[in-house]
C-alpha positions in Angstrom: 0.0 0.0 0.0 3.0 2.3 0.4 5.1 3.6 -2.4 8.3 1.9 -1.0 8.6 -1.5 0.6 11.1 -3.7 2.3 10.5 -7.4 2.8 12.5 -10.2 4.4 10.9 -13.6 4.0 12.2 -17.2 4.0 12.7 -17.3 0.3 12.4 -13.7 -0.9 14.0 -10.5 0.2 14.0 -7.0 -1.1 15.1 -3.6 0.3 13.4 -0.3 -0.3 11.7 -1.3 -3.6 9.6 1.4 -5.2 6.2 0.5 -6.8 5.1 3.5 -8.8 2.7 4.3 -10.4 0.3 2.5 -8.1 -2.1 -0.1 -9.7 -5.5 1.3 -10.6 -7.1 -1.5 -8.7 -6.5 -2.5 -5.1 -6.6 -6.2 -5.9 -4.0 -7.7 -8.2 -5.7 -10.5 -10.2 -3.7 -13.8 -10.3 -4.0 -15.9 -13.5 -2.7 -19.5 -13.8 -0.8 -19.8 -17.0 -0.2 -23.1 -18.8 -1.9 -26.1 -20.3 -1.2 -28.8 -17.6 -4.0 -30.3 -15.5 -2.3 -29.0 -12.3 -2.5 -25.5 -13.8 -6.2 -25.9 -14.4 -6.7 -27.2 -10.9 -4.9 -24.1 -9.4 -6.9 -21.8 -11.7 -10.1 -23.3 -10.4 -9.1 -23.3 -6.7 -7.2 -20.0 -6.4 -7.0 -18.1 -9.7 -9.1 -15.4 -11.2 -8.2 -16.6 -14.6 -6.7 -19.3 -16.8 -4.2 -18.4 -19.6 -3.4 -21.5 -21.7 -1.7 -21.3 -25.0 -2.0 -23.0 -28.4 -5.1 -25.1 -27.6 -8.0 -26.0 -29.8 -11.6 -25.2 -28.9 -12.2 -28.8 -27.8 -9.1 -28.7 -25.5 -10.3 -25.4 -24.0 -13.7 -26.9 -23.4 -12.2 -29.8 -21.5 -10.0 -27.4 -19.6 -13.0 -25.3 -18.6 -14.7 -28.4 -17.3 -11.6 -29.2 -15.1 -11.6 -25.6 -13.8 -15.3 -25.7 -13.0 -14.9 -29.0 -11.1 -11.9 -27.6 -9.1 -13.7 -24.4 -8.3 -16.9 -26.1 -7.2 -14.9 -28.5 -5.0 -13.7 -25.5 -2.9 -16.9 -23.5 -3.0 -16.0 -21.0 -5.7 -18.2 -19.7 -8.5 -16.6 -21.0 -11.7 -18.4 -18.3 -13.8 -16.1 -15.7 -12.1 -13.0 -17.3 -13.5 -11.7 -15.7 -16.7 -10.7 -18.0 -19.5 -8.1 -16.0 -21.4 -6.0 -18.1 -23.9 -3.1 -16.8 -25.9 -3.1 -17.2 -29.6 -1.0 -16.5 -32.7 -2.9 -14.2 -35.0 -2.1 -14.4 -38.6 -4.7 -12.6 -40.7 -4.6 -12.2 -44.5 -7.1 -11.1 -47.1 -7.3 -14.8 -48.0 -6.6 -18.1 -46.1 -3.7 -18.8 -48.4 -2.0 -15.5 -47.7 -2.4 -15.9 -44.0 -1.1 -19.4 -44.0 1.9 -18.5 -46.2 2.8 -15.6 -43.8 2.4 -17.9 -40.8 4.7 -20.6 -42.1 7.3 -18.0 -43.0 7.3 -16.4 -39.5 9.6 -16.7 -36.6 6.6 -17.6 -34.4 6.0 -20.7 -36.5 9.7 -21.7 -36.1 9.3 -21.1 -32.3 6.2 -23.3 -32.1 7.9 -26.0 -34.1 10.8 -26.0 -31.6 8.2 -26.4 -28.8 6.9 -29.6 -30.5 9.9 -31.4 -28.9 9.1 -30.1 -25.4 6.1 -28.1 -24.2 3.8 -29.0 -27.1 5.0 -32.6 -27.7 1.6 -34.1 -26.8 -0.4 -32.0 -29.1 -1.7 -33.4 -32.3 -3.1 -31.5 -35.3 -1.9 -28.3 -36.9 -1.5 -24.8 -35.6 -4.5 -23.6 -37.7 -6.8 -25.5 -35.3 -5.1 -23.9 -32.3 -4.7 -20.3 -33.3 -6.4 -17.5 -35.2 -5.0 -18.0 -38.7 -6.9 -17.2 -41.9 -9.1 -14.6 -43.6 -11.1 -12.1 -41.4 -14.2 -14.3 -41.9 -12.3 -17.5 -40.9 -10.9 -15.7 -37.8 -14.4 -14.5 -36.8 -15.7 -18.1 -37.0 -12.7 -19.4 -34.9 -13.4 -16.8 -32.2 -17.0 -17.9 -32.1 -15.9 -21.5 -31.6 -13.6 -20.4 -28.8 -16.4 -18.4 -27.2 -18.7 -21.5 -27.4 -15.9 -23.5 -25.7 -15.9 -21.0 -22.8 -13.3 -18.4 -23.7 -14.2 -15.0 -22.0 -11.2 -12.9 -23.0 -8.7 -12.8 -25.9 -5.7 -11.9 -23.8 -2.4 -12.7 -25.5 -2.7 -12.1 -29.2 0.6 -12.5 -30.9 0.3 -10.9 -34.3 2.5 -12.6 -36.9 4.4 -10.3 -39.3 7.8 -10.2 -41.0 8.0 -6.4 -41.0 6.6 -3.4 -39.1 4.5 -2.5 -42.1 3.0 -6.1 -42.2 2.3 -5.9 -38.4 0.5 -2.6 -38.8 -1.5 -3.9 -41.8 -2.5 -7.1 -39.8 -3.6 -5.1 -36.8 -5.5 -2.6 -38.9 -7.2 -5.5 -40.8 -8.1 -7.2 -37.6 -9.5 -4.0 -36.1 -11.5 -3.2 -39.2 -12.8 -6.6 -40.2 -12.9 -8.7 -37.0 -13.3 -6.6 -33.9 -16.6 -5.0 -35.0 -18.2 -8.4 -34.8 -17.4 -8.8 -31.1 -18.1 -5.4 -29.5 
């Protein structure tokens, strides 16, 4: 609550640390991030939200069910838990343009590297787990995610090779997708 703080705990210590500007809200929401069953349990029992990544609508739906069970087990209202997945967004005027950009991107290369570790148990392509395609296709994907229980599109990683491509993608998303969800 003060501008400066000192803390000496068993595992963490800090001296005269400044926190400024102060948060707008008095309560800092805690989200559980990750795809593992234990993360979903913690989100249901303690968290205000769940932030998975690179999941299909069906996987989100199963995760929401796990969270609801965990929340109800400890007497929490599951409808108050925000479901806020992270997605790659690669929008193009056509599906082919978006797919081409996605496969040429550094994000695609990064996701491919995760197939050997974090994402090794996932099957299927990235198109089923992200927002990749034309504006119409992305709108349909968002609707599928909403039906699966998504309440917030939190981490949207726009795919682009240049600053101009990034600006174009964000503008296209804002013009052709966002108006359908306000």
